TIRO-2110 file (N, C-alpha, C; in Angstrom, 1 decimal):
// TIRO-2110
63.3, 158.1, 71.8, N, 1, A
63.6, 159.0, 72.9, CA, 1, A
63.7, 160.5, 72.4, C, 1, A
63.6, 161.3, 73.3, N, 2, A
63.6, 162.8, 73.0, CA, 2, A
65.0, 163.4, 73.0, C, 2, A
65.1, 164.5, 72.3, N, 3, A
66.3, 165.3, 72.2, CA, 3, A
66.4, 166.3, 73.4, C, 3, A
65.4, 166.3, 74.3, N, 4, A
65.4, 167.3, 75.4, CA, 4, A
66.7, 167.1, 76.2, C, 4, A
67.0, 168.1, 76.9, N, 5, A
68.2, 168.1, 77.8, CA, 5, A
67.8, 167.2, 79.0, C, 5, A
68.4, 166.0, 79.0, N, 6, A
68.0, 165.0, 80.0, CA, 6, A
68.2, 165.5, 81.4, C, 6, A
69.4, 166.0, 81.8, N, 7, A
69.6, 166.5, 83.2, CA, 7, A
68.6, 167.5, 83.6, C, 7, A
68.3, 168.4, 82.7, N, 8, A
67.3, 169.5, 83.0, CA, 8, A
65.9, 168.9, 83.3, C, 8, A
65.5, 167.9, 82.5, N, 9, A
64.2, 167.2, 82.6, CA, 9, A
64.2, 166.5, 84.0, C, 9, A
65.3, 165.8, 84.3, N, 10, A
65.4, 165.1, 85.6, CA, 10, A
65.2, 166.1, 86.7, C, 10, A
65.8, 167.3, 86.7, N, 11, A
65.6, 168.3, 87.7, CA, 11, A
64.1, 168.7, 87.8, C, 11, A
63.5, 168.8, 86.6, N, 12, A
62.0, 169.2, 86.6, CA, 12, A
61.2, 168.1, 87.2, C, 12, A
61.5, 166.8, 86.8, N, 13, A
60.7, 165.7, 87.4, CA, 13, A
60.9, 165.6, 88.9, C, 13, A
62.2, 165.7, 89.3, N, 14, A
62.5, 165.6, 90.8, CA, 14, A
61.8, 166.7, 91.6, C, 14, A
61.6, 167.9, 91.0, N, 15, A
61.0, 169.0, 91.6, CA, 15, A
59.5, 168.7, 91.9, C, 15, A
58.9, 168.0, 91.0, N, 16, A
57.5, 167.6, 91.1, CA, 16, A
57.2, 166.3, 91.8, C, 16, A
58.2, 165.4, 91.7, N, 17, A
58.0, 164.0, 92.2, CA, 17, A
59.4, 163.6, 92.8, C, 17, A
59.7, 163.9, 94.1, N, 18, A
61.0, 163.6, 94.6, CA, 18, A
61.1, 162.2, 95.2, C, 18, A
60.2, 161.3, 94.9, N, 19, A
60.2, 160.0, 95.6, CA, 19, A
61.5, 159.2, 95.3, C, 19, A
62.0, 159.4, 94.1, N, 20, A
63.2, 158.5, 93.6, CA, 20, A
64.4, 159.4, 93.4, C, 20, A
65.5, 158.8, 93.7, N, 21, A
66.8, 159.5, 93.5, CA, 21, A
67.0, 159.8, 92.0, C, 21, A
67.7, 160.9, 91.8, N, 22, A
67.9, 161.4, 90.4, CA, 22, A
68.7, 160.3, 89.6, C, 22, A
69.6, 159.6, 90.3, N, 23, A
70.4, 158.6, 89.6, CA, 23, A
69.5, 157.5, 89.1, C, 23, A
68.4, 157.2, 89.7, N, 24, A
67.5, 156.2, 89.2, CA, 24, A
67.0, 156.5, 87.8, C, 24, A
66.8, 157.7, 87.5, N, 25, A
66.3, 158.1, 86.1, CA, 25, A
67.4, 157.8, 85.1, C, 25, A
68.6, 158.1, 85.4, N, 26, A
69.8, 157.8, 84.5, CA, 26, A
69.9, 156.3, 84.3, C, 26, A
69.8, 155.6, 85.4, N, 27, A
69.8, 154.2, 85.4, CA, 27, A
68.8, 153.6, 84.5, C, 27, A
67.5, 154.0, 84.6, N, 28, A
66.4, 153.5, 83.8, CA, 28, A
66.7, 153.8, 82.4, C, 28, A
67.2, 155.0, 82.0, N, 29, A
67.4, 155.3, 80.6, CA, 29, A
68.5, 154.3, 80.1, C, 29, A
69.6, 154.1, 80.9, N, 30, A
70.6, 153.2, 80.4, CA, 30, A
70.1, 151.7, 80.3, C, 30, A
69.2, 151.3, 81.3, N, 31, A
68.7, 150.0, 81.3, CA, 31, A
67.7, 149.8, 80.0, C, 31, A
67.0, 150.8, 79.7, N, 32, A
66.2, 150.8, 78.5, CA, 32, A
67.1, 150.6, 77.2, C, 32, A
68.2, 151.3, 77.1, N, 33, A
69.1, 151.2, 76.0, CA, 33, A
69.6, 149.7, 76.0, C, 33, A
70.0, 149.2, 77.1, N, 34, A
70.5, 147.9, 77.2, CA, 34, A
69.5, 146.8, 76.8, C, 34, A
68.2, 147.1, 77.2, N, 35, A
67.1, 146.2, 76.8, CA, 35, A
66.9, 146.2, 75.3, C, 35, A
66.9, 147.4, 74.8, N, 36, A
66.7, 147.5, 73.3, CA, 36, A
67.8, 146.8, 72.5, C, 36, A
69.0, 147.0, 73.0, N, 37, A
70.1, 146.3, 72.3, CA, 37, A
70.0, 144.8, 72.3, C, 37, A
69.6, 144.3, 73.5, N, 38, A
69.5, 142.8, 73.6, CA, 38, A
68.3, 142.3, 72.8, C, 38, A
67.2, 143.1, 72.7, N, 39, A
66.1, 142.6, 71.9, CA, 39, A
66.3, 142.7, 70.4, C, 39, A
67.2, 143.6, 70.0, N, 40, A
67.6, 143.7, 68.6, CA, 40, A
68.2, 142.4, 68.1, C, 40, A
68.9, 141.7, 69.0, N, 41, A
69.5, 140.4, 68.7, CA, 41, A
68.4, 139.4, 68.2, C, 41, A
67.2, 139.5, 68.8, N, 42, A
66.1, 138.6, 68.4, CA, 42, A
65.0, 139.5, 67.8, C, 42, A
65.1, 139.6, 66.5, N, 43, A
64.2, 140.5, 65.7, CA, 43, A
62.7, 140.1, 66.0, C, 43, A
62.4, 138.9, 66.3, N, 44, A
61.0, 138.5, 66.5, CA, 44, A
60.4, 139.1, 67.7, C, 44, A
61.3, 139.5, 68.7, N, 45, A
60.8, 140.1, 69.9, CA, 45, A
60.8, 141.6, 69.9, C, 45, A
61.5, 142.2, 69.0, N, 46, A
61.7, 143.6, 69.0, CA, 46, A
61.0, 144.2, 67.8, C, 46, A
59.9, 144.9, 68.0, N, 47, A
59.3, 145.6, 67.0, CA, 47, A
59.3, 147.1, 67.2, C, 47, A
60.4, 147.6, 67.8, N, 48, A
60.5, 149.0, 68.1, CA, 48, A
59.9, 149.5, 69.4, C, 48, A
59.4, 148.6, 70.1, N, 49, A
58.7, 148.9, 71.4, CA, 49, A
59.1, 147.8, 72.4, C, 49, A
59.2, 148.3, 73.7, N, 50, A
59.6, 147.4, 74.8, CA, 50, A
58.4, 147.3, 75.7, C, 50, A
57.9, 146.1, 76.0, N, 51, A
56.8, 145.9, 76.9, CA, 51, A
57.3, 146.1, 78.4, C, 51, A
56.4, 146.3, 79.3, N, 52, A
56.7, 146.5, 80.7, CA, 52, A
57.5, 145.3, 81.2, C, 52, A
57.1, 144.1, 80.9, N, 53, A
57.8, 142.9, 81.4, CA, 53, A
59.2, 142.8, 80.7, C, 53, A
59.3, 143.1, 79.4, N, 54, A
60.6, 143.1, 78.8, CA, 54, A
61.6, 144.1, 79.4, C, 54, A
61.0, 145.2, 79.8, N, 55, A
61.9, 146.2, 80.4, CA, 55, A
62.3, 145.8, 81.8, C, 55, A
61.3, 145.2, 82.5, N, 56, A
61.7, 144.7, 83.9, CA, 56, A
62.8, 143.7, 83.8, C, 56, A
62.7, 142.8, 82.8, N, 57, A
63.8, 141.8, 82.7, CA, 57, A
65.1, 142.4, 82.3, C, 57, A
65.0, 143.4, 81.4, N, 58, A
66.2, 144.2, 81.1, CA, 58, A
66.8, 144.9, 82.2, C, 58, A
66.0, 145.6, 83.0, N, 59, A
66.4, 146.3, 84.2, CA, 59, A
67.1, 145.4, 85.2, C, 59, A
66.5, 144.2, 85.4, N, 60, A
67.2, 143.2, 86.3, CA, 60, A
68.5, 142.8, 85.8, C, 60, A
68.6, 142.4, 84.5, N, 61, A
69.9, 142.0, 84.0, CA, 61, A
70.9, 143.1, 84.0, C, 61, A
70.5, 144.3, 83.6, N, 62, A
71.5, 145.4, 83.6, CA, 62, A
71.9, 145.8, 85.0, C, 62, A
71.0, 145.8, 86.0, N, 63, A
71.4, 146.1, 87.3, CA, 63, A
72.4, 145.1, 87.9, C, 63, A
72.1, 143.8, 87.7, N, 64, A
73.0, 142.8, 88.2, CA, 64, A
74.4, 142.8, 87.6, C, 64, A
74.4, 143.1, 86.3, N, 65, A
75.7, 143.2, 85.6, CA, 65, A
76.4, 144.5, 86.1, C, 65, A
75.7, 145.6, 86.2, N, 66, A
76.4, 146.8, 86.6, CA, 66, A
76.7, 147.0, 88.0, C, 66, A
75.8, 146.5, 88.9, N, 67, A
76.0, 146.8, 90.4, CA, 67, A
76.4, 145.5, 91.1, C, 67, A
76.2, 144.4, 90.6, N, 68, A
76.5, 143.1, 91.3, CA, 68, A
75.8, 143.0, 92.6, C, 68, A
76.5, 142.5, 93.6, N, 69, A
75.9, 142.3, 94.9, CA, 69, A
75.4, 143.6, 95.6, C, 69, A
75.7, 144.8, 95.1, N, 70, A
75.3, 146.0, 95.6, CA, 70, A
74.0, 146.5, 95.1, C, 70, A
73.4, 145.7, 94.1, N, 71, A
72.2, 146.2, 93.5, CA, 71, A
71.1, 146.5, 94.4, C, 71, A
70.7, 145.6, 95.3, N, 72, A
69.6, 145.9, 96.2, CA, 72, A
69.9, 147.1, 97.1, C, 72, A
71.1, 147.3, 97.5, N, 73, A
71.5, 148.5, 98.3, CA, 73, A
71.3, 149.8, 97.5, C, 73, A
71.7, 149.8, 96.3, N, 74, A
71.6, 150.9, 95.4, CA, 74, A
70.1, 151.2, 95.1, C, 74, A
69.3, 150.2, 94.9, N, 75, A
67.9, 150.4, 94.6, CA, 75, A
67.2, 151.0, 95.9, C, 75, A
67.6, 150.5, 97.1, N, 76, A
67.0, 151.1, 98.3, CA, 76, A
67.5, 152.6, 98.5, C, 76, A
68.7, 152.9, 98.1, N, 77, A
69.2, 154.2, 98.2, CA, 77, A
68.4, 155.2, 97.3, C, 77, A
67.9, 154.7, 96.2, N, 78, A
67.1, 155.5, 95.2, CA, 78, A
65.6, 155.4, 95.6, C, 78, A
65.3, 154.7, 96.7, N, 79, A
63.9, 154.5, 97.1, CA, 79, A
63.1, 153.6, 96.2, C, 79, A
63.8, 152.7, 95.5, N, 80, A
63.1, 151.8, 94.6, CA, 80, A
63.0, 150.5, 95.4, C, 80, A
61.8, 150.0, 95.6, N, 81, A
61.6, 148.9, 96.5, CA, 81, A
60.8, 147.8, 95.8, C, 81, A
60.2, 148.1, 94.7, N, 82, A
59.3, 147.1, 94.0, CA, 82, A
59.3, 147.5, 92.5, C, 82, A
58.8, 146.6, 91.7, N, 83, A
58.8, 146.8, 90.2, CA, 83, A
57.9, 148.0, 89.8, C, 83, A
56.9, 148.2, 90.6, N, 84, A
56.0, 149.4, 90.3, CA, 84, A
56.8, 150.7, 90.4, C, 84, A
57.8, 150.8, 91.2, N, 85, A
58.6, 152.0, 91.3, CA, 85, A
59.3, 152.2, 89.9, C, 85, A
59.8, 151.1, 89.3, N, 86, A
60.3, 151.3, 88.0, CA, 86, A
59.3, 151.9, 87.0, C, 86, A
58.1, 151.4, 87.1, N, 87, A
57.0, 151.9, 86.3, CA, 87, A
56.7, 153.3, 86.5, C, 87, A
56.7, 153.8, 87.8, N, 88, A
56.5, 155.2, 88.1, CA, 88, A
57.6, 156.1, 87.5, C, 88, A
58.8, 155.6, 87.5, N, 89, A
59.9, 156.3, 86.9, CA, 89, A
59.8, 156.4, 85.4, C, 89, A
59.4, 155.3, 84.8, N, 90, A
59.2, 155.2, 83.3, CA, 90, A
58.1, 156.2, 82.9, C, 90, A
57.0, 156.2, 83.6, N, 91, A
55.9, 157.0, 83.3, CA, 91, A
56.1, 158.5, 83.6, C, 91, A
57.0, 158.8, 84.6, N, 92, A
57.4, 160.2, 84.7, CA, 92, A
58.2, 160.6, 83.5, C, 92, A
59.1, 159.8, 83.0, N, 93, A
59.8, 160.1, 81.8, CA, 93, A
58.9, 160.2, 80.6, C, 93, A
57.9, 159.5, 80.5, N, 94, A
56.9, 159.6, 79.4, CA, 94, A
56.1, 160.9, 79.6, C, 94, A
55.7, 161.2, 80.8, N, 95, A
54.9, 162.5, 81.0, CA, 95, A
55.7, 163.7, 80.7, C, 95, A
57.1, 163.6, 80.9, N, 96, A
57.9, 164.8, 80.6, CA, 96, A
58.5, 164.7, 79.2, C, 96, A
58.0, 163.8, 78.4, N, 97, A
58.4, 163.8, 77.0, CA, 97, A
59.7, 163.2, 76.6, C, 97, A
60.3, 162.5, 77.5, N, 98, A
61.6, 161.8, 77.3, CA, 98, A
61.3, 160.5, 76.6, C, 98, A
60.4, 159.7, 77.0, N, 99, A
60.0, 158.4, 76.4, CA, 99, A
58.7, 158.5, 75.8, C, 99, A
58.4, 157.6, 74.8, N, 100, A
57.1, 157.5, 74.2, CA, 100, A
56.4, 156.3, 74.8, C, 100, A
55.1, 156.2, 74.5, N, 101, A
54.3, 155.0, 74.9, CA, 101, A
53.3, 154.7, 73.9, C, 101, A
52.7, 153.5, 74.0, N, 102, A
51.6, 153.2, 73.1, CA, 102, A
50.3, 153.2, 74.0, C, 102, A
49.2, 153.1, 73.3, N, 103, A
47.9, 153.1, 74.1, CA, 103, A
47.8, 151.9, 74.9, C, 103, A
48.5, 150.9, 74.7, N, 104, A
48.5, 149.6, 75.4, CA, 104, A
49.4, 149.6, 76.7, C, 104, A
50.3, 150.6, 76.8, N, 105, A
51.2, 150.7, 77.9, CA, 105, A
50.4, 151.2, 79.1, C, 105, A
50.8, 150.6, 80.3, N, 106, A
50.1, 151.0, 81.5, CA, 106, A
51.0, 150.7, 82.7, C, 106, A
50.8, 151.5, 83.7, N, 107, A
51.6, 151.3, 85.0, CA, 107, A
51.3, 149.9, 85.5, C, 107, A
50.1, 149.3, 85.2, N, 108, A
49.8, 147.9, 85.6, CA, 108, A
50.8, 146.9, 85.1, C, 108, A
51.5, 147.3, 84.0, N, 109, A
52.4, 146.3, 83.4, CA, 109, A
53.6, 146.1, 84.3, C, 109, A
53.8, 146.9, 85.3, N, 110, A
54.9, 146.8, 86.2, CA, 110, A
54.5, 146.2, 87.5, C, 110, A
53.3, 145.9, 87.7, N, 111, A
52.8, 145.3, 89.0, CA, 111, A
53.2, 143.9, 89.3, C, 111, A
53.2, 143.1, 88.3, N, 112, A
53.5, 141.6, 88.5, CA, 112, A
54.9, 141.3, 88.1, C, 112, A
55.8, 142.1, 88.5, N, 113, A
57.2, 141.8, 88.2, CA, 113, A
57.8, 140.8, 89.2, C, 113, A
59.0, 141.0, 89.7, N, 114, A
59.7, 140.1, 90.5, CA, 114, A
59.8, 140.6, 91.9, C, 114, A
60.2, 139.7, 92.8, N, 115, A
60.5, 140.1, 94.2, CA, 115, A
61.9, 140.5, 94.2, C, 115, A
62.2, 141.7, 94.8, N, 116, A
63.5, 142.3, 94.7, CA, 116, A
64.6, 141.4, 95.4, C, 116, A
64.3, 140.8, 96.5, N, 117, A
65.3, 140.0, 97.2, CA, 117, A
65.6, 138.8, 96.3, C, 117, A
64.6, 138.2, 95.7, N, 118, A
64.9, 137.0, 94.8, CA, 118, A
65.7, 137.5, 93.6, C, 118, A
65.4, 138.6, 93.0, N, 119, A
66.0, 139.1, 91.8, CA, 119, A
67.4, 139.6, 92.0, C, 119, A
67.6, 140.4, 93.1, N, 120, A
68.8, 141.1, 93.3, CA, 120, A
69.8, 140.6, 94.4, C, 120, A
69.3, 139.7, 95.2, N, 121, A
70.1, 139.2, 96.3, CA, 121, A
70.5, 137.7, 96.1, C, 121, A
69.5, 137.0, 95.7, N, 122, A
69.7, 135.5, 95.6, CA, 122, A
70.8, 135.1, 94.6, C, 122, A
71.0, 135.8, 93.5, N, 123, A
72.1, 135.4, 92.6, CA, 123, A
73.4, 135.4, 93.2, C, 123, A
73.6, 136.1, 94.3, N, 124, A
74.9, 136.2, 95.0, CA, 124, A
75.1, 135.5, 96.3, C, 124, A
74.0, 134.7, 96.6, N, 125, A
74.1, 133.9, 97.9, CA, 125, A
74.9, 132.7, 97.6, C, 125, A
75.6, 132.2, 98.6, N, 126, A
76.3, 130.9, 98.4, CA, 126, A
75.3, 129.8, 98.1, C, 126, A
75.6, 128.8, 97.3, N, 127, A
74.7, 127.8, 96.8, CA, 127, A
74.0, 127.1, 97.9, C, 127, A
74.7, 126.9, 99.1, N, 128, A
74.1, 126.1, 100.2, CA, 128, A
73.0, 127.0, 100.9, C, 128, A
73.0, 128.3, 100.7, N, 129, A
72.0, 129.2, 101.3, CA, 129, A
70.8, 129.5, 100.4, C, 129, A
70.9, 129.2, 99.2, N, 130, A
69.9, 129.5, 98.2, CA, 130, A
68.5, 129.0, 98.6, C, 130, A
68.5, 127.8, 99.1, N, 131, A
67.2, 127.2, 99.4, CA, 131, A
66.6, 127.5, 100.8, C, 131, A
67.3, 128.3, 101.5, N, 132, A
66.8, 128.7, 102.9, CA, 132, A
65.9, 129.8, 102.8, C, 132, A
END
């Protein structure tokens, strides 16, 4: 990650791409840190880089832990409605020099993620409603 002034960079990003709430960028940065820490526990999975799918899994786990049943509401507040939105945020951070990437990284890595309702709402439904 970069030593750039993160709040200033977020203001710059938001000035050029206002699609997502500023809080979403802070959340993604924290979710990336969370993902890296969890991958460090399994050295075979972490070689200093996080794949799109690994990051999506980490984002989901971090969001559920941090926001609980309010996760879907918060994502909607930030205008995040699908996994590709996470990818757009990540690549904005790459384009502004906050995050790095490899030549194999692509926005397409975020296309085949999860359904938001399944990921963020279903874990909190009563067991008798899960199958409906």
